Every structure is written in C-alpha cells, then in structure tokens.
N, C-alpha and C positions, 0 to 999 in steps of 0.2 A: 717692272716699269723703270725705264732708264730716262733720266733727265740730266743734261749737262755732264755726261760721263759718270753719273752716280746711280746706283740702284736705290730706288725710293721705296722705303718700307712705311706703309700707311697703317695706322692703328686707330680704331674708333673709340679708344679709351673706355673699354667695357660697354660699348654701345651708347655712351652718353652723348654722342654727337652723330648726326647722320652723315655718312660718307659713301658716295657711290663711286667705286673704284673705276668702273668703265667710263663714267662721265668725267671723272677727274683726269683720266689718261687722255681722253679725247680733247679736253681743254688744254692739255699740255702738248698735244700732238705726238703722242707716243703710244706704245702698246699697253694694254691693261695690265695691272699687277697680277703676279701669280697667285697672290693671296692677300686678302684684306684682314689685318690682324685685329684681335679683340682685346688682348692683354699682353702686348709685346714685352712689357717691362717685368712681368711676373711669370704666368703660366706658359707663355710662348717665348720666353727669353732664349731658349735653345735655338730657335729659328734665327735670332739675331747673332748668336755665337757662330752658327754655321755660316751665315752670310759674311760675317766679319773675317772668319778664318779662311774663307775662300780667296781673300786678297782683293775683293771688289771694294771700290770706294762706295760709301754708303751715305744716304741722307735719310734720317729717321724723323718722321713727322710727329715729334713729341719734344716739347721744351721742358716740361716739368721734370722728367726723368733723365735729362741730359747728363748729369753727373754719373748716373749708373752706367749708361751706355759708354761714356768716356772711360770710366774705370775698367769696364770689361775689355775695351779695346787695348788699354795699357797692359792688362794682364795677358792678353793674347799677343801682345807686341805687334799690333797693327795700327794703321792710321786711325785716328779718332774720327767718328762720323760727323757730318754736319747735322745738327739738330734744329728743327724749325717748329715753332709753335703754331699749329693751325687750329688748335682747340680753343684756347682763350681768345684768340684774335678773329676766329671765324666760326668754328663749330659750336661753341657755347653762345648761341645768339637766338633771339626770337625770329631772326630771318635766316637761320642756318640752312634751311632747305633750298635756298637760292644762292648759297655762298660758294658753289663750286668754282666759279670764275675767280673769286677771291682766294680760295685755297690754292688754286693753280698759280696765281700771281705770287703768293707768298713763297711757294716752293721754287718758282723760277728765280725770284730774287735771292733766295738762300743759296742757290748753287753757283752764284757769281763768285769766281775765284779772286780774292783780293790780292793786289800786289804787295810784296813785303814792305812794311812800314819802317823807314829809317828810325833809329833810336839813339838815345844817349844813355850812358851809364853813370849812375850816382853811387858813390861808395861811402858807407858810413861804418865807423868803428864803434858807434854808440855813445861817444863822448857828449855829455849833456851840460849845457849852461842853464841854470835856473836863476831867474831875475825876479826879485820881489822885496818885500819889506817886513814880513812877519814870520811867525812860527810856521806858516804854510810852506815857506821855502825849505826849511830844515825837514819838515814832515815829508815833503815831496822827495827830497834827496834820500831820506830813509826808505821810502817806498820803492825807489828805483834800485835800491840794493847796492851791494859793494862789488858787483861783478862788472861794473862799467865806471869809467872816469866821470865824476860829477863835480862841477864847479858851481858854487853858489855866489851870486852877486847881490848883496843887500844894499838897498837904497840908503842914502844918508839919513833919511827920516825913519829908519827901521825901528822896531820895538826895542826900547832901551834895555829891557829885562830878559832878552834872549839868552839862553844858556847854551854854550857850545856842546857838541856831542863829546862823550868821554873818550872816544877813539876817533881821531881826525882822519877819516878815510876819504876826505873830499877837500877840494880847494874852497876856501872861504874868504871872501873879499867884501869890501864896501866901496861904493863909488856911484857915479852918475852916468848911466849909459847915454851916449850922445848920438851916435850914428851906427848903422849896421849895414852889412852887405853880405852877398853870398847866397848859397842854396844848401839844400840837404847834403850833408857831408862836408861842407866848406863855409860855415858861417864865420863872420868876423864882426865883433862888437867893440867899438871904441868907447872907452870909459874914462871919464874925467875924475881926477883926484882919487885914483885907485889906491886902496890901502889893504894890506893883508891882515888877517886876524892875528892877534897876539897869542902866541903859544902859552904864555905864562899867566893869562888872564884868570883871576880867581873871582868866582861869582859870575856876574853877567859878562857877556861877550864884549871884548874891547879890541881896538885895532891899532896897528902901528901907524907911524906918520905916513901921509899920502906921498906917493911918488910921481904925481902928475898924471898926464894922459897916457894910457896904455891900451893895448888891444888884446881882447880875449878871443880865443878860437874855440869852436865846438862843431860837432856834427849836427847837433839838434839843440833847439832852444825852447825852454819852457818859460813863457813870459807870464808872470803872476802879478804884474804891476797894476793891472786894471786901467792903465793909460792906453791911448792909441798906440798901436805897435810901431816900432821903428821901421819896419818893412811892410810892404804890401803883402797880402796873403800868399803863402807859398808852402810847398811841402817841407816838413821838418821844423817849421816855426809854429809853436802852439801858444796862441794868445788866449789865456783862460781867465775868466773872472774868478779871483781868489775866493769869493764867497760861494761859488757854484761847486759843491763837493762832487756831484755826479760828473760834471764836465772834467774836473781834475782827475778823477779816477779813470775816466775814459782816455784822457791824454796820457797818463802814466802807462796805461796798458798798451796804447799804440806805440809809444816811445820804446817800450820793451821789445817790440818786434822789428824796430828799424835798425837792424845791424846786418851788414853784408853789402852785396851789390844789388842794385835795382835798375831795371831797364824802364825807361819811359819814352814814349813816342816823341819824335820831332813833330810837334803838332802843326806847325806852320812853316811855309817856305816863303822867303822874301826875294823878289827879283829887283835888285837894286836899280837897274837901268830904268825901271818903270816908276820908281818911287818919286813922288812930287814933294818930298819933305822940304827941300831947300835947293836953291841954286845961287852960286856965288855969295854964299853967306846970308842970303835973304830967305827967311822962313816963309814957306808957302802953305804947308799942310801939316797938321799935327793930329789928325783924326784918330789914327791908330794908337798914338802915344796917349791920347786922352782917354781912349776906350779901354785900354789894357788894365784890368784890375790887379794884376800881379807885378806890374813894373818890369816886365820881361823885355819890353821894347825900349831901346835907347837910340838917340840920334848919333850916327857915326858918319862924319862928313856930310854929304848931301842926302843921305838916305837913312831910313830907320833900319835897325838890325835887331835880331832877336837873340836873347840868351836862352838856348834850348833847355838848359839845366833849371831855369827858373820858370819858364812858360808852363802854365797850368792847363792849356787847351781850352780856354773859355770861348775863343773863336770870334769875339766881337770885333777884333781888329780886322779880320778878313771881310766881314760884312760891311764895315764902314769905309774901307779903302776905296777911293774914287777911281783909281787907275788899274786895279787888279794886280798891284805889285805884291800884295800879301795874299797867299792862298792857304786855306785850311787843307792840310795834306793827309788827313786820316779819315777814311782809308786813302792810301796813296794812289797817284795816277788817275785822279778823277773817278775813283772807285764808287763814290756816292752817286754820280751820274749814271754809271752802269747799272747799279742796283735800282735806281729810280726808273730807268728805262725798261728794265726787265719786268718790274712790278706793274707799271702802267700798260705797257704793250701787251703783256700776257693777259691781263684782265680784259682789255678791249678785244683781243683776238678770241677770247673764250666766251664772248657774248655778254660781258658785264655791262651794267648801266653806267651813267656818267659818274666817274669816281671822285670821291672826296678824299684828298690826301691828308692824312693825319701824321704830322712829324713830331717825334717825341724823343726824349732821352731815356736813360735807364730807369729813372724813377717813374716815367710815364708808363713803362711796361707793367710795373706793379699796379698802377691805377687801372689799366686796361684789364688785367687779370682779376682785380676785385670787381670790376663792372661785369665781367663775364660770370663770375662765381655767384654774385649776390644780386645781379640785376638782369637786364635784357641783353647785355653784351653789345658789341658794335653792330651797326647796320651792315648789310651785305655789301654795300658799295662804298663803305669807309675803309680805305686801305692804310693801315699803319706802317710807318717807316721809322725805324730807330736810327738815330744819328748820335755821334759823341757829344755834340754841342749845338743846340738850336740857335744859339747866338751867332754861329758861323754861317747861317743861311743868308746868302746874298742874292742880288738880282739874277745872277747866272743860274742858281738853283731854281728860283721861282719861275724864270722864263723857260727852262728846260721842262719843268713839271707841267706848265701850261701847254707847251708845244707837244708834249707826249700824251696830252688828253685829259689832264686833271681839270675838273670843272670847278673845283674849289680847293684851297689849301688852308689847313688849320694847323696851328702850332701849339703843342701842349708843353708849356714851360715848367721847369722844376721851381716851385715857390721858394725853395731854399737858395736858389741862384738868381733871384729876381734882379739883383743889382747888376748882373752881367748883361742884362738886356736894356739897360738905360740908354746906351748909345743908339740902339735900334729905335727905341721909343722916341728919342729926341731927334731922329732923322739923320 
C-alpha cells in the first residue's frame, strides 16, 4: 500500500484493534497492502528490515515502537520511517469498528512532508552563576562539580555563619543583582556593590570591600533567591524555590546536560511592514508585547521584533496579532494548514461523519493514550491534531478548519502552560 510516496506498513498490534486492510486502502484511494502485520515490532520485525533495506520510504502505523523502528533504520543506514499512531487515537476505542475513515485521515496527515524549519544555534560551555543567600548556594555548587566554571553570588543578607569551601574551585561574591539580560549561553547579570570573598577569612565567610556595580556573565543561571526572577522565563535560567529539594535536584541534573551546541526553531516570523505597533512615534498596538511570556519581543522603531534566541515558542503573540504581522512558523510554510487539510479532506472522502477536530500539544497525546488504554478511547469522528503550541491558534487556523469541514473545534491545553493562554481568554 503506497500513500504519498511511502510504503505503508499496517500492524494490528497483536490483534488488539480491528483493522481491515482493504477498507483502509480504499479509504486512502490506493491498492490494498501486501500483508497486514500482527506483531511487526517483534516476531515480524524482519519484514520491516527487508522493506527498509530495499530503499523504499516507509510509513509504519505504530507510534509506541517508533524508537525501535528508528534505531533499526540507523543501523541499516537508511532514512528513518514516518511512524503514526493509529492505535491509541483510533483503534483502541469503543467505536473502533467504524474508525477506518479516521485511520485513513491520520495516515494522510502523517505523510505530509514538512518544509525545513529555520533554526538558531545556542552555544553553552556550561558556566553557571548561582544566586542565593544560604548554604543551598554552596551545596548546589558542590553538586555541579568541578568540571565546569561555577560562580556563586550571595545576597547581602546571606547567612552570616557560612563556611567557605576548603578548596576554592569557584568564584564567590556578594552583591545585589539588579538587572539581567541574555539567553542560554549568553546571560549577563548586573550586580550592585559587588564584593569578592576574602581569601584569608578565618572562620565564617567574609568579603573584601565592594567595588561598585559590575556585570557577571554565565551560560546558565541557577536562581535560588525565591524572589521574582529578573528575567521572564527562558531556556537556561532556572528559578527554583530554595526549599524545594526535588526541584533543585532536577535543575542541577538538567544543568549538567546543557553543554555544547543546541539548535532551536525560529518559532515565529515577523513581517515588519504589516506591524501596527507605532507610527511616527505614536504607540498604537502592544498586543504581542503584552502576550509574550518570555520577553522575546521588543519594539524596534515602528515594529515589534523577536529575539529568536529567547523565544520559547509559546505562540500567543501570533494569535493576538490583529494584522497578521506575526506568524507562528513551525512547521514552516503554513505546514499546519497542509496537515489540517489532509486530515479533514481524507476523513470526508472516506465517508466519515461530521468531524470534531481536537487540537492538542505533546502533553495532550499522553492524555489521549491514557484514555485509550484505560477508557473507551476517542470516538470515531473525533480527529486529533498535534501542534507545537495551542496558544498560536489564530482566526486563520479556525477558519481553515471550518472551511475544510470541521463541525466543531476543541482545544486540549496543557494545564502546566495555562498562563500562556491568558491573551486568548482575554480576547
């Protein structure tokens, strides 16, 4: 069975879901599959090896075992397959026997080839600045080890009885952090009344005379002050409650892995000529600036501009922009509209009922999997669509969905990111 230039390998997951290969092929407008697999990931894995070794592009109807199929492709030095979950989203359902149009729609959406997404590079050598007032600062520095540059900044009201480490393998200062700027790999913190630790202090830690305001640089910041962070949330800045030992351990572990070069997408694209921020110095619109939770958007002249190194891809800026000057660009080139069209049009052509579009993020996929595993699963006419950020859904997306036949649109938001939706809720 060929769809979109790929050989489709369909597996019933040991017969745990009903799949009619001929009906599925008819729904996709293609020839029936040579074989409907029962256990492609285990007893029939040689069939996958053979298909991959032939050089054909593959689409495997299995999401759970995608890491296995990808690893086998790497071993064989061939292109990794597209893996699509039709089990948790369609086959494990109380309405599975009428879910063929839905399975076809999920396959048609999965074969849409995305355009390359522009990216930016973040470089970190692992230098850490730890800010706080107690023994927690020195303990965190010890946990981070001696393999990286660590600088500790103690607040003026730090514990007076702190004992300096016997071997000074870190920078140790006292001062008041005033402002901060930058991103992962390039943070700058301005500190007032900066004073270095006295090397001859006997007993408790003491400091030399303050030298005034200075700037400390770091690739990463561990903020243990318990106060509101100097910067809006962004990669590389860890604001942790010093009393939360588990959160601190997690942050230390994550910091340990943030060394090297990292690629991140250019999440949004700004068309300055369409921006209505200001004209002739008169401010007109600040909706995107107000909505951005990471502070990545700044006014430059008459338009808003984005710092791609800071942008976290929350997407609310794009949905609240009244002129279309800001576009959420992942996937690039209106790729989300292509996927949406393939999903809804295939479902309709295959004879599906009035579809309810369910838009969700990565966390939502976990919820849908749990619903399928422990409950009745999704109804046959509920079509899930995964997007990077539901906050980026604007009127253009909603209108395209309705024009393509969606009878209803539901949004499953990640409760951990509820603050990113405030701009949408407030209109």
